[in-house]
N, C-alpha and C positions, 0 to 999 in steps of 0.2 A: 280588690277582692276577686273580681272577675278575672283579672290578669293572673292572680295566684292560682286560681282553679285551672286555667287553660294550660299552664306550664306542664303539670304532670300528664295532662291529656296529650299535649304535643309530643312529650317524651315517649309516651306509650305508643303513639302513632308511628314515631320514627323507629322504635324497636320492632314494631309489627312489620313495617315495610322492609326493614333490614332482614328480618327473619324470612319473610316471603321471598325476597331476592336471593338469600342464601340457599333456601330450599330449592328454588327454581334452578339456580346454578348447579346445585348438587345433583338434581334430577337430570339436568342436561348433560352433566359430566358422566352420569351413570349410563344414559342413552348412548353417548359417544363411545364410552368404554365398551359397552355391549356390542355396538356396531364394529368397533376396532377388533374386538376379540373374535367376532364372527368372521370378519374378513381374513384375519390371521389364520383361523382354523381352515377356512376354505382354501387359502393360498397354500398352506402346509399340505392339505389333501391333494391339491393339484400337483405340487412338487413331487409328492410320493408317487402319484400316478405316472408322472413322466419318468421318474427314476426306475419304475418297474416296467416301463415300456407300454403302459396302457394309454396310448396316445389318443385313441378315439374318445375315450371317456374324459381325458384331460381337455381335449378340444371342445367337447360339449359344455363342460363347466366354464371354460374360458369364453366361449361364445355367449353364454348366459351373462357372465360378468360384463362383457363388452356392451351388451344391451343396456345395462344399468349405469355403466361408466364408460361411455364412448370416447372420452377424452383422456383416459388413463393410459399413459405411455407404456407402463410396465405390463399391463394386461395385454396390450396390443403386441408388444415385443414377444412376450411368452407364448402367445397364440401363434405368432409367426414361426417361432422355434419349433413348436409342436407340429405345425403344419409342414414345415421343411423336413423334419424327421419322418413324418408320415408319408412323404414322397409327393405331395401336391406342390410342385415347385412354382408353378405360375401364381397360385394363390399366396404362397409364402412371399414371393417377391412383392406382391401388392401390399401385404401386411408389413413387410420391412420398410417399404416406402412410407407407409402411414406412420410407423413408429418414429421414423426420422422427422416427419412433419410435426409429430407430437413432442419432439426434442429428446428422444431417447439417444444416448451417446452413440455417435457415429462409429467409433472403433468396435463396439459390440456388434453392430449390424455388419460391418466389414468382415469380422471373423465368421459370422454366420454365412455370409455369401461365399467365403472361402470353403466352408464345410459343404455348402450346396454344390459347388463345383466338384469337390472331391467325391461327393455322393453320386454325382452324375458320371464319374469315371475318370476325372482328371485330378490326381492327388498331389501334383507337384507342389503347389503353394502350401497345402495343408501339411505335407511331409516336412517342409522346411520350417513352418511355423510351430509345429508341435514341440520339438525339443527346446525351442526358445521359451515357450510358455511354461513348460515343465521346469526349466531352470528358474523362471520367475516365480514359481510356486503357485501356478494357476489352480483354481478350485477343482475338486474331483469331478463335479458334474460336467464342467466344460471339457476337461481332459477325456472323460468318457465319451462325450459327443464326438471328439476327434477320432477316437478308435472306431466308433460306430460308423461315421461317415466314410472314413478310409476303407473299412472292411466292406461296407455296402458298395462303394465304388469299385473296389477290386472284384467283387463278385459280379457286378453289373457288366464290367468290361472283360470278364473271363480271365482275369489275372489271379487265378485260383491259388497259386503258390503263395503270392503276396497276401492274399486274403487269409489263408490258413495261418501264416506267420503272424499277421496282425491279430487275429483272433486268439492265437496262443499267448501273445503278450498281454492282451486284454484279460483273458481268463486267469492268467497267473497273478495279475495285479488285483483283479476283483473276482475271486473264485466263485462267489454266489451270484454274479451277474447273470441275468437271463438271456440278454440279447446275443452274446457270443454263441450260445447253444442254438438259438433260433437261426442265426446266420449259418452255422455249420449244417443244420438241417436243410437250409436252402441250397447249400453247395451240394449235398448229397442228392437233392432233388434234381439239380441241374445236371448231375452226372448219371441220372436215371438209377441211382442207388436208393430205391425207395425203402428197403429194410433199414439201411443206414440212417435215413431221415427219420423213420419211425423211432429208432433207438435214441437219437438225439432228443426228439420231442418228448419221449417218455422219461428220459433222465431229467429234462428240464421240469416237467410236471411233478416229478418226485420231490423236488425241492421248492417248486412254486405251483402248488395245486390249483391256485386261483388264476393262473396266467391264461387268459381267454384266447389270445392269438395262438399260443402253442397248442391248446386243445383243438381249436378249429383246424390248424395246420395238420395236426395228427389225424384228425377225422378225414380231412380232404385226402391225405396221402393214403390212408387205409382204403378210402373209396376208390382211388386210382388203382389200388392193388386188388380191387373187387372183394375186399373183405368188408362187406356192407354191414353185417351185424356188429362186427367189432367197431366200425366207425360210429354206428348209431349208439353203441354203449358208451361212447365218450360223452354223450349228452345226458346220460341218466342222472348224473350228479347235479345237473343244472335245471332239471325238470320243475322243481318247486319254485324257483325264483330265477328264471333265465335272464341274462343281461340282454339289453336291446342292441344286438349287433347284426347288421345285414348279412355279413358273411356266415355267422352262426345259423341264422334262419335258413339261408340258402343251402348250406351243407346238410343241416338237419332234415329239411324238406326233401332233399335229393336222396338221402338215405331211406326215408319213409317211402318215397315213390318207387325206388328200386326194389323195395320189399313188398310192393303191391298194396301199401296202406295209403291209398289215394286220397281219401277224405282228410286224414291227418296231415298229409303232405300239402294239400291245397290250403289248409288253414295257415301253415307256416309261410307259404308263398304270398298269400293274400295280405299278410301283415305288412308286406313290403310295397304293395302297389300304392302309387301316389306319394311315396316317400322321396326325399331328396337323396338319390343314389348316383353313383358313377355310371357312365354309359355301359361299362362292362357288367356291373351289377344289374342294371335295368334289363340288359339283354339276357342275363342268366335267369331272371325271374320269368320273363316272357317265354324263354325256351323251356323251362321246367313246366310252366302251365300248359304250353303247347304239347309237351310229351304226355301230360295227363289227359288232354283232349283226344290225342291220338289213341291212347289206351282205351278210352271210352267210346271211340268210334265217331266222335264229332269232328269230322275232317275239315269242314269250312272254318270252324272256330280254331282248330289246330293250325291251319294255314295262316289265319289272321295273327295268331300269337307268334308263330315262328317268323312270319314276315317282319313283325316288330323287332324280334330278337336280332335278325340279320341286319335290319336297318341300323340298329345301334352298334353292332359289332360285325361288320361285313367280311372281315378277314379271318374269322374263326372257322376252320374247315368243318368241325363237328356240326356247326349250326347250318352250314350249306347242305350237308348230308341229310340232316333232319328235315329241312325244308323240302328237299327233293323227294324224300319219302312221303311227306305230307301231300305234296302235289300229285304224286303218283296215286296215292290212295283216294285223293279227291278227283281223280279222273282228269288230270291236267298234264298229260305226258310231255308236251313240249316244254312247259316250264320246269317240269321235273328233270328233263334232260339238261337244260341250261344250268341248273344248280348242281347237277352231278358233275358237269364239266368244271364248274367253278371249284367244287370240292376237290376234284383231282388236281387242279392247278395249285390251289392253296396248300394241299397236302404235300405236293412235290416241293414247294418252296419251304415248308416247315421242315421236311426231312433233310433238305439241303442245308438249311440253317443249323439243324441239329448236328449234321455231319461236320460242318465247318467249325462249330464251337467245340465239338469233341476233339478235333485235330489241334485246336488252339491250346488245349490243356498241355499237350506235349511240345507245342511250338508257339509259345505265347507272343513272340516278337514277329510273327509272320504278318506283315502289314497287308499283303494282298488278301489273305483270308479275312482279316478284320474289315477291309474295304468291302468285300463281298457280303459279309454279314450286315454291314451298315446299309448297303443298297437294298438288300432283301427287306430289312426292317422299314426303310423309307418307302419302298414299294407297297408295304402293307399299311402305311400310314402312321407308324410309330416313330415320330420325329424325335422325341426326346431320347429314346433308346438309340436311334441311328446317330444322333449327334454325339452321344457318349462314345460310341464305337469310333467315329471319325476323330474325336479329340484324342482317343487312345492311340491312334495311328501317329498323330503329330508328336506325342510323347516319345515315340520310338524313332520316327523319321520326320523331323520338323519341316522338311522341305517337300514332303509328299504332295505333288501337284494336284492329283485327283481329289485327295481328301480336302485340301485347301479350297479347291473349286466347289466341292460339294457342300462345305460348311457355308460358303457364300451364296449358295442357291437353295436355301431351305424352303420347302413348300410349307403350307399351313399344317399345324400339328393335328393329328387325330385326337379327339377327346376320349380318354380312357376312363 
């Protein structure tokens, strides 16, 4: 009798356990599916950012992903690609090494290193590889990376005719792509054709109104043309919800300072203090704050700010001139004179570099002009740019002894 009663109870118990297990498995599957869907949405958003050229935003998202998934090879490789495209080659190399350690396919990393070399101004291997990949039916994203790297490398090494031709092919293939117009604007800037650059950036923004880099570049170019109010107007649409971009805050603050709106400008610059910035951005923040102190008559504080700016970017003539003025106003004439002399020397080098690069537009295969440009840049501490110029010489004249010797005797690179 007892045994007869326990049988149904045992059966009910098994059914209950089975139901609980099934529910738990179902809930676990729901959690997994939700996490998978969230990751897929985030990955799709990052891919879209990279397609649109919003590399800083993509890098922020990828860095956040890496903190949660440090052993994920795909995240590491994608961050390396974004970093390479953004121009931080040293960091990109470290990330590519890490991706290989995490067992990301070596051929993918090798292709990216070919693109990095092209981006630095040596396009030979990329030029050979691109037609092969196109015949193999490479995906559009990688093909576009090739056009981007080649075009940037041509611009970097002042092979502007090749750059324009590459950008033409790219624009014909992808008429709505933003990057070709951005690079065309950069070419106009290099040629000191600022109205031409403004026109390119405005056309880009007409079809891509949310393109932050184009808007900042447009404002920076207008500021160089002394059209300060027009530059400031470019930020009106961003006032309600501005993106967190150091270059945006710097340019926005500079516009406000130039218009005498010192308190508003200071707020923009102070947002950047203590942030992780490039040496050039750190220098710009301190220089702008120094100019505000000068305008308010606080000469000791202006000197302190501008000394920090020069320490971070000692080869910028404008900063040497600003520091000389601050020393003069602070009644330190000897120091003022020393920095006036440094300003004159750096300005002379910059003017000579500008003259050399202008001549290269019409005579792109002149290796002596290229060597002179490389030596000026090396003297100013810009080793990556100098190496790009030296490599471009060897593309034209592989046995150029001075270029070969210079490539073998590279000093430490200036942090930019």
